[in-house]
N, C-alpha and C positions, 0 to 999 in steps of 0.2 A: 367190265375193266377196259380202258381205256387201250386206246390201239396202239401195236409198238412201233415205234418210229421208223422208218424206211429211209435208208442212203439210197440214191444212185451216187458210183460212182467210176470214173476210164480212168485207166493209164494205159497210154499207147507202148512204152519200153521200159527198161530195167530202175533208169531213175523215178522213173512216176510210178512204177512201183513200191521203190523204197519210202519215195517220199508218201503215196498213199497207205501203206501201212503202217506208220508211224501215226496218222492223221486217222484211221481207223482204232488204230489198239488205244488212242488216248478219248476218242467218242465213245466209246466202251466203259472207260471207267469214270467217264460221269453217265452214260444210262447203258449199262449190262445189257440189258437185252432189245438193243438196238439189230437191224437189219438191213445187209447191205448186198448190193446186186449189183452184176455191168462188167470190165475187163478190170483187171490185173493181174501180176505174176505172181508167184512163189509166196513171196511178204505179205499182198491183201488177202492172199488165197486163205494162208496161216491165221487171218484173223476173220477169218468165217467170210472171205466172202462167196455168195452164190455166182460163177461167173455165169456170161451175156453168150463167149465168143472166148477164144482162145487165143490171149494176147499175141502170140504167134501170128497171128492173120493182119494187126495194123502194123508190123516188123517192113517199113519201107524205108527205104534210104534215096539222095539222089533226087533229082527229077521226072526220070522216065519214069523208074521204078511205080511212083503212084499214077502213073497216068498208065501203065497196065494194067497196074490193084485194082482200077476206079472200080468198076462195077461191083466188086466183091465190099470194098468200101463200103461206098452205097446202100449194098444190103445191110450192113451190118450197123451201120448206122441208122438209117429206117426201123433198122429190128430193136435198138436200143430205145429210140423217141417213142415209138408205139408200149414197149413194155414196163416205160419210166409212165406213161400220159394214161392207162389204164390197168390198176386203178393208178392213180395218181401216188408217187413217190412225196416226200416228205420236203425233201433239195435234192439236188442231183448238182454234185462236182467232178470238174474235168482239170485233169493232177495233168498242165504240163503239157504236151501233144498237140498244139496250138490250133491248126488248122483245121483238123477234125474236132476236136472239146470243142471247139466257139462255134463250129455249125452245128455241133449236138444243141450246144448249152441255150443258144438261139432259137433252136423249133421247140425245145421243152417249154421255154422261158416261156414263148406265146400263145401255150399251153398251161401257164396260169403257172407254174412252177418254179420255186426261188430257186433260182443260180449262184453257183460259185465258182470261180477258175483259181488251181490253186498255181502261181508260180504267173509272174509276169512274163510278156513275151518282152523282150528287150526296147521296147519304147524308146529309149534313153537314148541305144543308139542311130533305132533309122526315126525313118519319116515318122511322125506325129499321125499316120491318119489309121494306125493299128490301137492307137487309143480307141478313137470311137466303135472302132470292130470289137475291141471289147470291152466297152457301157453298152455296147446294143447286146451280147451273148449274155454276158451274168450281172447278176446283183453283187455279188460281191465277190474280192479280190484278194487274195491274199498273198502277199508280196516278200522276197525271200530280202529287202535291200529297203535300208531306211528310207530311200533317198525317192521312193517309185511311187510313193500314195498322192507326195508332189504333182506327181506327171499326171493325174486322174482329175485333178481340181476341174470344176466345174462341168464335169461328166454324169450321166446319173447312174454311175458304178459308185459303189463305196468301198474302197479298197485300204486296205490294211497289213502295214508289218506285223509280219509273227514272226523273225528271224527267220536265222538260215539252220537249219540241222546239221551241217557238216561243223557248223561253230560248237553246238551240243555234242558233236561221236568226238571229234577228235580234240582228247584233254591234252587241257591247259599244258602239261608235261611229255606230251607222244615226241617231241622234237626235243628232246630232251637227251645229254650223254647216255643213258643208260638204255631208255626205248631206242634208240639210233643202232645201238652192240646189238638188241635183240633183231631188231627188224635185218641185221646187216646177217647175224647167223641162219634166221630160218629163210632168207632167200641165198642163204650161201653164197656169202659176199666176203670177203676177208675181215676182219675184223678191224686193223690198219691200216694207215696208209690214203688218199683220199675216193670219195667216189663221188660221182655225178649222176644224178641222173638224165635220162634223155626219153621228152611225150612227145613225139610228134603227131602222136592224135591217136583216133581211135579208127579213123577210115582209111580205105584204102588211097582216095586220091588225094586223104592230107599224105598222109608216109610217103606219093607218090612225090611229094610237091616237096617235103619238108624233112622225106629221111636223109638221104644222103646229105644234105645240107649240114645236118646234125653232124651227122659221121663224122664231116669235114672239119667242122670244126673239132670234136669230140679228138682226133688224130692231132690237132695242133693242141689243145690242153692237156694233153696227154705229153706231152715233152716239154712240157712246163711245168707238170706235176706228177711227181716220178714218189712212188707208184699211185699208178692212178689205175680205177675199173670203172664201167659203163654198163648204168641197168636202164632200162627200157621194156616196159611193163605192156603186153601184149593183151589185148584186149581176146581176139580170139586168134584159130591156126594161121589161119589168110595171112595175118598180123606180121605173124613172126615169122613165116614161110616169107614174106617179102622184101625183111629188113636182114633174116639169114644171109637173101640173097642179094642186096646191099654189104651184109657183111663183108664176102669175097673180094671185095674192091680194098678194103683195108685190112688183111691177114694177122698184123700187128695190136691190132685193136683191143681189150681186156673185154668183150662186151657180154653181158650176161642178160637174157631177152626172162622176162618173167608173166605167167598167165596173169591174168586181172589186172585191176583197175591201179590209177596213181598215188594211190597213199602208201605202201605199202613200198614202193622206190621211189617216193619221196621220201619219208622215215626214213632208209636206209643211207640218202645221199648228205654231201656236204652242201654243193651246190644245183640246181638244174635249169637246162635248156626247155623253155616250156611253150608247146603254141599256146596262144591266148584260148577263154576258156574258163571251164571248173577249176582245171587243172591249177592253175593260177592264186584262186583262193586258198586250196589243200595247200600249195603251196605258202603262205603267207602265214596258214592257221597253225604250220611246223615249222615254221622260222625260221624257210630254209631263203638264202639269197640265189634270185634268179634274173634268169633276163627270159621276155617276154619276142616272141617273134608269130611271123604267120606272111606267108605268099598264095599264092590264088595265079591262077592262067593269066593271064595278058590281060583279057578279052574279060572274061570274067572281075577284074580287081578292073577297070575303066568302070563296069557298071556298077557294085556296090559302091569304089568310090563316089557315083556319079547321088545315087540314095542314101549315102550311111550320115549320119549327124557327123557335125565336126567334134573329138575329142580324144579318149582315149578307149583301148579297146582291153587295158587288162584291169581286171576285177578289184585287185588294190588299188589300184591308180582312179577307176571309177570313183572308190569307197572315198577315197582318203583326197579328190580334189584334185591332185600334186602328183606327180612325177618316181610315185613311194618305187615304181619299178622303172631299170630301161625297159623300152620298147623297140625292138629292131624288128619293121615292115618291111615287106616288099624288096622294094630297092637296097633297102639298109639291112638286108637280110643275108647277109653275107659270109662264112666258115671265119673270115682271120675279127671280121669286127665284132661277130659271139663272143670266140672264145677274147679275147683283149676284154669285153665289154662285165665279161661273167670273172674271168678273173682281178680285175677290181672289184667286181662288190664281192665277193668272197675274202676280201684282203679285207676291204670295211667293213665286214660283217665281224673279222675278229680283232680290229684295234676299235672301232668305236662303239664307246662302251652303248650310247645309244640308237643302236641300228634299226634294234628290232622293239624298243619303243612304237611306234604307229603299227608294227601288224597287229599288236596287244591292244591297242587301242579298238585300234578295226574288230578285232575280236570280242569284246567284249560289249560294240556295238549289238552285233549278231547274235551271241548266243543268249541263251530265255527259253530254255523248254519250245520254239518254235510250235510241235506236233501239240503242243497242249492249249498255248494262242490261239492254233488255228483252228480246234477244235470248239474252244472258247464263241470263237466269229462265228461259224457255222452255228452251234447251239443259238445264237442270238437270230441267225436269219431266219433258222427256223417257227422258233417263238416266236416274232414278226416284232422284237425291239428294235 
């Protein structure tokens, strides 16, 4: 009997666990006897992952935490490389979690094991040195966005656009009125009146920089939109506690804090103030008028500005190649302007018949069963085709 297909796969956070779980399920449809080992969360464990360490051991944030945790992270990395290399697995897949996984992939690639990296680092936003680091580590790169493979042309890595799982998961009618009513009922929001989603981010540092800014903008929006409620998703109790503390300064604001991530809040809303990141893509897929914003500390902003490539920061704008949604960043991110521009976008969405046409064009580009496409590309790598 032929030996079973053995795949090493490592995710370092919840978003990677979701991507990894979808890829594992698709691989199992092609090769039911496939065996997986590595690191992942509930989704990947449910698909049969044999864990080599708990996902929580990879949870690090900021700059200081990784330095404190460095000895343990290095032990995990060396242990994974030994496990994948002896006896050698058929392929190793790193799911996002770029610094750790690219180091791991590079180490196993040196031992002759085919490697894949799922999700391109943001090389379109940052200096192109990242392209070379990816190419040294991965034989195959699975990208979420259609413009990314061209960035790797001329480098020794095969970059394949597979689509974005969010475009598959968020149904085309998820932004329609009946779905919005269901989302409001599930959260406990009023059926009638305007609802605005505020998404300052999931990290405490982001809440510190954007929380008060968004609440001040909400105060101004509430004066224009009556009745008006605001919904803020909170990924954990620390974020919720910080927002409750900020809310004390706005006693008349109808603010609903909900556990979880962005999608339920956006589905319930009529418009949104959104921190740049994946939530901007979710808002686009749900057809929500939005204003994208971000602020950094003064020194950090100067460093980032020096390193960052010129261009857009919001994913809908990067995808469409133009300012599809407004971006108000750093000094432009001030409460009155955020409120005024969002009101303008919401009115345009009501009055212009084609306002969401480009949103839908981008959905069509991203949809197409990303997990299945990724699985086929991995199997091609394993088979040496």
